[in-house]
C-alpha positions as CSV (number, residue, x, y, z in Angstrom):
1,M,32.7,38.8,19.7
2,T,30.0,40.8,21.5
3,G,27.0,38.7,22.4
4,R,28.7,35.4,21.8
5,T,29.5,33.1,24.8
6,I,30.3,29.8,23.1
7,G,32.7,28.6,20.4
8,V,33.5,25.4,18.6
9,I,37.1,24.6,17.6
10,G,37.0,22.3,14.7
11,A,34.7,22.3,11.7
12,G,34.7,18.7,10.7
13,A,31.5,16.7,10.7
14,W,31.1,16.5,14.5
15,G,32.2,20.0,15.2
16,T,29.9,21.4,12.6
17,A,27.0,19.3,13.9
18,L,27.5,20.5,17.4
19,A,27.6,24.1,16.2
20,Q,24.4,23.6,14.4
21,S,22.7,22.0,17.4
22,L,23.9,24.8,19.7
23,A,22.8,27.5,17.3
24,S,19.3,25.9,16.8
25,D,17.8,28.2,19.4
26,G,19.3,31.3,18.0
27,T,22.5,31.3,20.0
28,D,25.4,33.2,18.4
29,L,28.3,30.9,18.0
30,V,31.8,31.1,16.6
31,L,33.1,28.1,14.6
32,W,36.8,27.8,14.0
33,A,38.0,26.0,10.9
34,R,41.6,25.5,9.7
35,E,40.7,25.8,6.0
36,A,40.2,29.3,4.8
37,E,38.0,28.1,1.9
38,L,35.8,26.3,4.3
39,V,35.4,29.4,6.5
40,E,34.3,31.3,3.4
41,E,31.9,28.6,2.4
42,I,30.2,28.5,5.8
43,N,29.9,32.3,6.0
44,A,28.7,32.8,2.5
45,Q,26.7,29.7,1.7
46,R,25.7,28.3,5.1
47,T,27.1,24.9,4.1
48,N,30.0,22.6,4.9
49,G,30.2,20.4,1.7
50,L,33.5,18.9,2.7
51,F,32.6,17.4,6.0
52,L,28.8,17.7,6.5
53,P,27.1,17.7,3.0
54,G,23.4,18.4,2.9
55,A,23.2,20.5,6.1
56,I,22.1,24.1,5.9
57,L,23.8,25.9,8.8
58,A,22.1,28.3,11.1
59,P,22.6,32.0,10.4
60,T,24.0,32.7,13.9
61,I,27.1,30.5,13.2
62,R,30.1,32.6,12.2
63,A,33.1,30.8,11.0
64,T,36.7,32.0,11.5
65,A,40.2,30.8,10.7
66,T,41.7,32.8,13.6
67,L,41.8,31.2,17.0
68,A,42.2,34.6,18.7
69,D,38.6,35.3,17.7
70,L,37.5,32.7,20.3
71,A,39.9,34.0,23.1
72,E,37.2,35.9,25.1
73,L,34.6,33.2,25.0
74,P,34.0,31.5,28.3
75,V,33.0,28.1,26.9
76,L,34.8,26.3,24.0
77,L,33.9,22.9,22.6
78,V,37.1,21.4,21.2
79,V,36.4,19.0,18.4
80,T,39.7,18.7,16.6
81,P,41.0,15.2,16.0
82,A,42.7,13.7,19.1
83,Q,46.1,13.6,17.6
84,H,46.0,17.4,16.8
85,L,44.6,18.5,20.2
86,A,47.9,19.6,21.8
87,R,49.0,21.6,18.8
88,V,45.7,23.4,18.4
89,L,45.4,24.3,22.1
90,A,49.0,25.5,22.1
91,D,47.9,28.1,19.5
92,L,44.9,29.2,21.5
93,P,45.4,32.4,23.5
94,P,45.6,31.5,27.3
95,G,42.6,32.3,29.5
96,Q,40.3,31.2,32.2
97,R,37.5,29.2,30.5
98,D,35.7,25.9,30.2
99,L,37.1,23.6,27.6
100,V,34.7,20.8,26.6
101,L,36.6,18.0,24.9
102,C,34.6,16.3,22.2
103,A,37.3,14.2,20.4
104,K,37.6,10.5,21.3
105,G,41.1,9.0,21.4
106,I,44.4,8.5,23.1
107,E,47.5,10.5,22.1
108,A,49.8,8.3,20.0
109,G,53.4,8.2,21.4
110,T,52.5,9.4,24.9
111,G,49.4,7.3,25.8
112,R,47.8,10.4,27.3
113,L,44.0,10.8,27.4
114,M,42.7,14.0,26.0
115,A,42.0,15.6,29.4
116,D,45.6,15.2,30.3
117,V,46.7,16.7,27.0
118,A,44.4,19.6,27.5
119,A,45.4,20.2,31.1
120,Q,49.0,20.6,30.1
121,A,48.4,22.7,27.0
122,A,45.8,25.0,28.6
123,P,46.6,25.1,32.3
124,G,44.2,27.9,33.1
125,A,41.1,26.0,31.8
126,K,38.5,23.9,33.5
127,I,38.2,20.6,31.6
128,A,35.1,18.7,30.7
129,V,34.4,15.8,28.4
130,L,31.4,15.4,26.2
131,S,30.9,11.9,24.8
132,G,28.2,9.5,23.8
133,P,26.4,7.8,20.9
134,T,26.4,10.6,18.4
135,F,26.3,10.4,14.6
136,A,27.0,13.9,13.4
137,H,24.4,13.9,10.6
138,E,21.7,13.0,13.1
139,V,22.7,15.7,15.6
140,A,22.8,18.3,12.7
141,A,19.4,17.2,11.7
142,G,18.0,17.8,15.2
143,L,17.3,14.2,15.9
144,P,17.1,13.3,19.7
145,T,20.6,12.6,21.2
146,A,21.8,12.0,24.7
147,V,25.4,12.4,25.8
148,T,27.5,12.2,29.0
149,L,29.0,15.5,30.1
150,A,31.8,14.6,32.5
151,C,33.1,17.6,34.5
152,S,36.5,17.7,36.2
153,D,35.3,20.6,38.4
154,G,32.2,18.6,39.5
155,E,28.7,20.0,39.9
156,T,29.9,23.6,39.9
157,Q,31.1,23.2,36.4
158,W,28.0,21.3,35.4
159,A,25.9,24.2,36.6
160,R,27.8,26.4,34.1
161,L,27.9,24.0,31.2
162,A,24.6,22.2,31.2
163,P,22.5,25.3,30.3
164,A,25.1,26.3,27.6
165,I,25.0,22.9,25.9
166,S,21.5,21.5,26.5
167,R,19.0,21.8,23.7
168,P,15.6,20.2,23.1
169,A,17.2,17.5,20.9
170,L,20.6,17.4,22.8
171,R,20.3,16.1,26.3
172,P,23.5,15.9,28.5
173,Y,23.7,13.7,31.6
174,Y,26.1,14.7,34.4
175,S,29.1,12.7,35.5
176,D,32.2,13.5,37.4
177,D,34.1,10.5,35.9
178,V,36.3,12.1,33.3
179,I,38.5,9.1,33.0
180,G,35.6,6.8,32.3
181,A,34.1,9.1,29.7
182,E,37.4,9.3,27.9
183,I,38.1,5.6,28.0
184,G,34.7,4.6,26.8
185,G,35.0,6.9,23.8
186,A,38.5,5.8,22.9
187,V,38.1,2.0,23.3
188,K,34.8,1.9,21.4
189,N,36.5,3.3,18.3
190,V,38.9,0.3,18.2
191,L,36.1,-2.2,18.9
192,A,34.1,-0.6,16.0
193,I,36.9,-1.6,13.6
194,A,36.5,-5.2,14.8
195,C,32.8,-5.2,14.3
196,G,33.3,-3.8,10.8
197,V,35.6,-6.7,10.1
198,V,32.8,-9.1,11.1
199,E,30.5,-7.3,8.7
200,G,33.1,-7.4,5.9
201,L,33.6,-11.1,6.4
202,R,29.8,-11.6,6.5
203,L,30.0,-13.5,9.7
204,G,26.5,-12.6,10.8
205,Q,24.6,-10.8,13.6
206,N,25.3,-13.5,16.2
207,A,29.1,-12.8,15.8
208,R,28.6,-9.1,16.0
209,A,26.6,-9.3,19.2
210,A,29.1,-11.6,20.7
211,L,32.0,-9.2,19.7
212,I,30.1,-6.2,21.2
213,A,29.6,-8.1,24.5
214,R,33.2,-9.4,24.7
215,G,34.5,-6.0,23.6
216,F,32.5,-4.3,26.4
217,A,34.2,-6.7,28.8
218,E,37.6,-5.5,27.5
219,M,36.6,-1.9,27.8
220,T,35.4,-2.4,31.4
221,R,38.6,-4.3,32.4
222,F,40.8,-1.6,31.0
223,G,38.7,1.3,32.4
224,L,38.6,-0.1,35.9
225,A,42.4,-0.6,35.8
226,R,42.8,3.1,35.0
227,G,40.4,4.3,37.7
228,A,37.1,4.6,35.7
229,Q,33.7,3.9,37.3
230,A,31.9,0.8,36.1
231,E,28.6,2.7,35.9
232,T,30.1,5.3,33.5
233,L,31.3,2.5,31.2
234,A,27.9,0.9,31.2
235,G,26.3,4.3,30.3
236,L,26.0,6.5,27.3
237,C,29.7,7.2,26.8
238,G,30.7,3.5,27.1
239,L,28.1,0.8,26.2
240,G,25.8,3.3,24.5
241,D,28.4,4.6,22.1
242,L,29.8,1.1,21.6
243,V,26.5,-0.2,20.4
244,L,25.9,2.7,18.0
245,T,29.4,2.7,16.5
246,C,29.5,-1.1,16.0
247,S,26.3,-1.2,14.1
248,S,26.5,1.2,11.1
249,T,28.7,2.2,8.2
250,S,27.9,5.8,9.3
251,S,30.8,5.1,11.7
252,R,34.2,5.8,10.1
253,N,35.8,3.1,12.3
254,F,33.2,0.5,11.4
255,S,33.7,1.4,7.7
256,L,37.4,0.9,8.1
257,G,36.9,-2.5,9.6
258,K,34.5,-3.5,6.9
259,A,37.1,-2.6,4.3
260,L,39.7,-4.7,6.1
261,G,37.3,-7.6,6.3
262,E,36.7,-7.4,2.6
263,G,40.4,-7.7,1.9
264,M,41.7,-4.2,1.7
265,S,44.9,-3.1,3.5
266,A,44.6,-0.4,6.1
267,A,46.5,2.0,3.9
268,E,44.1,1.4,1.0
269,A,41.1,1.8,3.3
270,L,42.3,5.0,4.8
271,A,43.6,6.7,1.6
272,G,41.8,9.8,0.4
273,K,39.5,10.2,3.4
274,N,38.5,13.7,4.5
275,S,37.7,12.5,8.0
276,V,39.7,10.5,10.5
277,A,39.0,6.9,11.7
278,E,40.5,7.6,15.1
279,G,40.5,4.0,16.1
280,A,43.4,3.4,13.7
281,H,45.6,5.7,15.8
282,T,44.2,4.5,19.1
283,A,44.6,0.8,18.6
284,P,48.4,0.4,18.9
285,V,48.7,2.8,21.9
286,L,45.7,1.1,23.6
287,D,47.3,-2.3,23.0
288,A,50.6,-1.1,24.5
289,L,48.8,0.4,27.6
290,A,46.8,-2.8,28.1
291,H,50.0,-4.8,28.2
292,R,51.6,-2.3,30.6
293,E,48.6,-2.5,32.9
294,G,48.4,-6.3,32.6
295,V,44.9,-6.1,31.1
296,A,43.8,-8.8,28.6
297,M,42.4,-7.2,25.5
298,P,42.5,-9.8,22.8
299,I,40.1,-8.1,20.4
300,V,42.2,-4.9,20.6
301,A,45.3,-6.9,19.9
302,A,43.6,-8.6,16.9
303,V,42.7,-5.2,15.4
304,C,46.3,-4.1,15.8
305,R,47.4,-7.2,13.8
306,L,45.0,-6.3,11.0
307,L,46.0,-2.7,10.9
308,K,49.7,-3.7,10.6
309,G,48.9,-6.2,7.9
310,E,50.4,-9.1,9.9
311,A,47.6,-11.5,8.9
312,P,44.5,-11.6,6.8
313,A,41.1,-11.0,8.5
314,Q,40.1,-14.6,8.3
315,A,43.2,-15.8,10.1
316,V,42.8,-13.2,12.9
317,V,39.2,-14.2,13.5
318,A,40.2,-17.8,13.6
319,Q,42.8,-17.1,16.2
320,L,40.2,-15.3,18.4
321,L,37.9,-18.3,18.1
322,S,40.6,-20.7,19.0
323,R,41.4,-19.1,22.4
324,P,41.1,-21.4,25.4
325,L,37.6,-22.1,26.6
326,K,36.8,-20.4,30.0
327,A,34.1,-18.9,32.2
328,E,32.5,-15.8,30.8
329,G,33.7,-13.6,33.7
330,E,37.3,-14.6,33.5
331,A,39.7,-11.8,32.6
332,V,42.2,-13.8,30.5
């Protein structure tokens, strides 16, 4: 891997878009994909028709199906789905490196955030989290994007990573609040499902704006209970990502919610999809964690009911609207 300093693990839409952005200045980059046929397509045709159709990939991107090909690279962006992170990192040869976690979610069954998963699976690595309002197709197209880069090793790590990741159209902002960056990205996926339900039921823009605001209050309550900083949650990786993901069918989670609002079951809405609506995995574990922490998250609980098929969307929305009247700042 002579001349290469950065790799991307995961060739889904977001991983491929990040690789394309980082290679836009001629940087040599290694992109790991699980599917051998996708590796062949990327190297031979410069396309990823399965996950990012329409994009012509930079010639300095080299795809591989062998994680060992990334073993000597000092910076790895890890973009595998949250539920597969532990397994993929377990297969990565150990080493002293920076791991930048780009998947948003909470591990089902354990309730661990991705940084905790990575710290156990790759004990020699320095962990950072990249999160923010990012639709993959826009990043791949070179449209302006700003993200939070939260560094567990503080400004020393930021000094290493910022030059490696920053590009004219991809602007990172520094944070040392890894917990806040992770919680913002995980919770917004669940809230995006709820906003999709509003769209599917045709309840209007007033209802969507109200749900975003009340959802942000839930995100903030949960984040503060887990040690996040309020300013992180009000920034790019919290409120910024929430607004984007709750506003467009380009969001997989929003699209799932829209299908639920239109009367489909979760199984029907998720069937046959190439990409993952991570909020469907995150919702039940987030709901359980909120109960454990004593944090009121009624919108998250409502999404869980919908995903389980316990009630139709109209009934779940009616239940939310019938909650006791209270001051806006009250937590319950």
